[in-house]
N, C-alpha and C positions, 0 to 999 in steps of 0.2 A: 175822360178826365185824367189829368197828369198826376204823377206821383209826386208827393211833397218830401223833400229831402232836407233833414238837419244836418249841415256840413259840420259837426262838432260832437266830439266825444264827452262833453260836460254833462254829468249826471244832473246838474242844476237846470241847464237848458232843456234837457230831456224832460224833466219833471214839469217845467213852466208849460211846455207844449202839451203834454200829457193832461195836466189839470184843466187847460183850456179847452180839451176835447178834440184836438187836432189829430187826424190820422197820418202818421208819417213814418219814415224810415230813417235810420242814422247812416252816414257815411262821413266818417270823421275826415277832416282835411289835415294833410300833413305838409301843407304849404309853409314854407319858411317864413317866419313873422319879421321882416324887416322892412322898414318904410324910410323913406327920407323926408317925410313930412315932419313938422315940428309943432303945429299947434293941434291942441287936443282933438277937436271935431275931425280934421284932416287925418290924423294919425289912426284913430280907431276906425274910419270909414276905409282908409286904404288898406288896413289890415283885414276888415272884413271882406273887401272885394278879392283880395288874394286868395282868401280861403275858397270863397265862391267859385272863382275862376278854375281853382284846381280841380274841384269836383266836376265843374261843366265838362272839362275835357275828357272825363271817362264815362259820361252819360249820353244815352241815345234816347230818341222817342220824345214824348212830352214830359216836362218836369217843371217842377216849381222848388228852387234851392233857397235855403234860408241860411246864412251864416252871420256870425256875430263876433265883435271883440270888444272887450270890456278892459278898461283901464282906470286906475285910480290916480287923480292929479292932486297935489297939494302945492299951492302957491305956483301953479302952472307946470310943475315937473312931474312926470309920470312915476308912479311906484308900480313896479312890476312884481314878480313873486320872489319872495325873499331867497337868497342864496344858501342862507343857513340861520342858526339861532341868533347870531349877533345882528345880522341884517334885519331879522324879524324884530328883534328889540328896538333897534334904531327906527325903524318904520312906525311902530306902535307908540312909541314915545313921541314921535313927530306929530301924529295925529292926535295925541291926547289933548283934551280940552279945546279942540279946534273943530272947524268946519272943513270939509273938502269936498271935491267934486268927483263924481263917478260918470264916465263917459263910456257908452256902449256904441259902437259903430254896427250898422246893419246892412248886410248886402243881399238883394234878392234877385235871382235871375229866373225869369219866367220863359219857358219855351213851349209854344202851342202850334198845332197844325194850322197852316195857312194864314199865320201871323208873324210879323217880325218878331225876333227875339227881344226881350225887355229885360232892361237892368234897373232896379231901384236901388239907391244908396242913400242912406240917411244916418243921422245920430241922435241920440237921446242923452240929456244930462240930469242927473239928480245930484242933490246936495246931501251929505250926511254930516251930522254932528256928534262927535265922540266925547263922552264925559271925560273929566280929568281922571287919569289912570294912576294908581300908585305903582311903584316898582313891583310889589308882590303881586298885584293883578295882572300885571303885563307877564312876568315870569309864569305865572300859573296858566295863562293862556298859552303861552308859547310850548308849555310842558304838555298841553292837550293834544299837540301835533297838528292842530287845525290850521295854523297860519301858512304851512309851507307850500301848498299849491295854489295859494289865493293871491290875487293882484292886491297890494296894499297890506298883505300878511293878516286879512281877517276876512270872516265869512259872516255877513249880517244875518243869515238865516241859520248860523250856527249857535256855538256857545258864546260867541261876541255880542249877540243881540242884547244882552243885558247891560252892555257899555254904550248903546247908541241912545242919545238923549233926543235926537230930532232927525226927521227926514223931510227934503222938499222935493217933490216929484214923484215919478214912478217907482215903487218898490221893486218890482220885477227887474226894472233896468239895472238896479245895483247887484241883484243877484245874476245878472248876465243876459237877459233877453227881455227887451220892452215889448211885451206881448200886446198890449192895449194899441201901442203905436203902430206895430206890425199888422195888426188885423185891420186898423182903420186905413192904413196906407194901401192895403190890398183891395179893401172895399172900394176905394177910389178907382181902382183898376178894373172893377165889376168881378172881383174874385172874394169868394166867401169861404175862407179855408176851414170853417166849421161845419159846411154841409158835406155830407158823406156822399 
């Protein structure tokens, strides 16, 4: 049996895999996250692939690498991690009272003995609706410190949860790892990541 590697240092992705009961190790990718793709699905898939390929170069034997990249899009434009307080305020103000999309790209590389190496690349999209926020609510949330390492300047599983008025699609996709989709894509390949 190969080892399962999560190519991410994200505590949220780690937690999702642990909650699902997957036995895995973490090897965070340091790949430079640059893509020339412009449409959301291709962008996140390309970035996830870069991370998985970087870890693959260092690995030997049998393995299954899972990598992911999550981006928040508003009106087709990506919202990355805010550069500072002003940037976070601008992002949260633009999300206020509106729906936006969260795309996660996933790349899985499978290497088994006596089989050709296989790469699965796909994306998942979820929609999130944010309630109308007051200036005070935005300021209070920024003061919590939570927005600064989050795409779109918010964490749906954190303090911002009270401002979410609706979700369409897989919740874990918004957090950063669409575990249900990953599980079913691997089942199609005859792989059950929940079996020890």
